[in-house]
VMD Tcl script that draws the C-alpha trace (Angstrom):
set ca {
  {-99.65 -94.66 64.59}
  {-98.93 -90.93 64.26}
  {-96.05 -88.33 63.77}
  {-97.12 -85.64 65.94}
  {-95.41 -83.56 69.10}
  {-99.02 -83.55 70.87}
  {-100.80 -87.05 70.60}
  {-104.11 -87.75 71.55}
  {-104.97 -87.99 75.44}
  {-104.84 -91.80 76.35}
  {-102.40 -92.67 73.56}
  {-98.84 -94.11 74.22}
  {-96.14 -91.88 72.73}
  {-92.75 -93.53 71.57}
  {-90.05 -90.83 71.07}
  {-87.42 -92.81 68.50}
  {-85.97 -92.72 65.08}
  {-86.14 -94.87 62.15}
  {-82.54 -96.03 62.33}
  {-82.95 -97.26 65.92}
  {-83.11 -101.03 66.32}
  {-84.70 -100.69 69.70}
  {-87.31 -98.35 68.29}
  {-87.94 -100.66 65.55}
  {-88.68 -103.62 67.92}
  {-90.82 -101.46 70.36}
  {-92.86 -100.13 67.43}
  {-93.35 -103.86 66.17}
  {-94.32 -104.63 69.87}
  {-96.84 -101.86 70.19}
  {-98.22 -102.41 67.20}
  {-98.69 -106.16 67.54}
  {-100.40 -105.90 71.09}
  {-102.74 -103.52 69.08}
  {-102.55 -100.47 71.70}
  {-102.93 -96.82 70.47}
  {-99.66 -95.26 70.15}
  {-98.04 -92.06 68.58}
  {-94.41 -92.04 67.25}
  {-92.60 -88.86 67.62}
  {-89.69 -88.64 65.24}
  {-86.53 -87.20 67.06}
  {-84.52 -87.28 64.03}
  {-86.79 -84.93 62.32}
  {-87.18 -82.56 64.84}
  {-84.68 -80.74 67.27}
  {-87.95 -80.13 69.34}
  {-88.89 -83.47 69.75}
  {-85.26 -84.61 70.68}
  {-85.11 -82.28 73.61}
  {-88.61 -83.09 74.45}
  {-87.65 -86.68 74.64}
  {-84.74 -85.84 76.67}
  {-86.63 -83.55 78.89}
  {-88.81 -86.36 79.93}
  {-85.84 -88.94 80.34}
  {-83.23 -86.98 81.53}
  {-81.26 -89.01 78.88}
  {-80.44 -89.06 75.14}
  {-81.14 -92.73 74.83}
  {-84.36 -93.70 72.60}
  {-86.81 -95.21 72.68}
  {-88.57 -93.21 74.96}
  {-91.94 -94.69 75.64}
  {-94.58 -92.56 77.51}
  {-97.32 -93.90 78.98}
  {-101.09 -92.17 79.48}
  {-100.30 -91.98 83.17}
  {-97.30 -89.95 82.73}
  {-94.84 -92.68 83.76}
  {-91.92 -93.56 81.09}
  {-89.43 -96.18 79.93}
  {-86.11 -95.60 78.15}
  {-84.93 -98.41 75.92}
  {-87.26 -100.82 77.50}
  {-87.18 -104.46 77.09}
  {-90.33 -105.97 75.60}
  {-91.37 -107.38 79.11}
  {-90.88 -104.14 80.67}
  {-93.35 -102.50 78.06}
  {-95.73 -105.49 78.91}
  {-95.61 -104.95 82.41}
  {-96.13 -101.04 82.23}
  {-99.38 -101.94 80.41}
  {-100.35 -104.48 82.74}
  {-99.96 -107.63 80.34}
}
mol new
graphics top color blue
foreach p $ca { graphics top sphere $p radius 0.5 }
foreach p [lrange $ca 0 end-1] q [lrange $ca 1 end] { graphics top cylinder $p $q radius 0.2 }
display resetview
């Protein structure tokens, strides 16, 4: 996990904040699944918050962006697993 606006290619990117319960749940799931992912903290950067909103069209978090460019907003654990083909 990193905290960069430009994660490595092929990495899942999760835009979120430490205070967000859904973000913490999604972080734990991605970590437990052992997938490569990068966190972008929308509280630490107005640019990151704007980028998350531009991707999703909403202000809700987490925004999870997959390597293929698809994304989920406030996803359930089952939705994340399905997007990963698990």
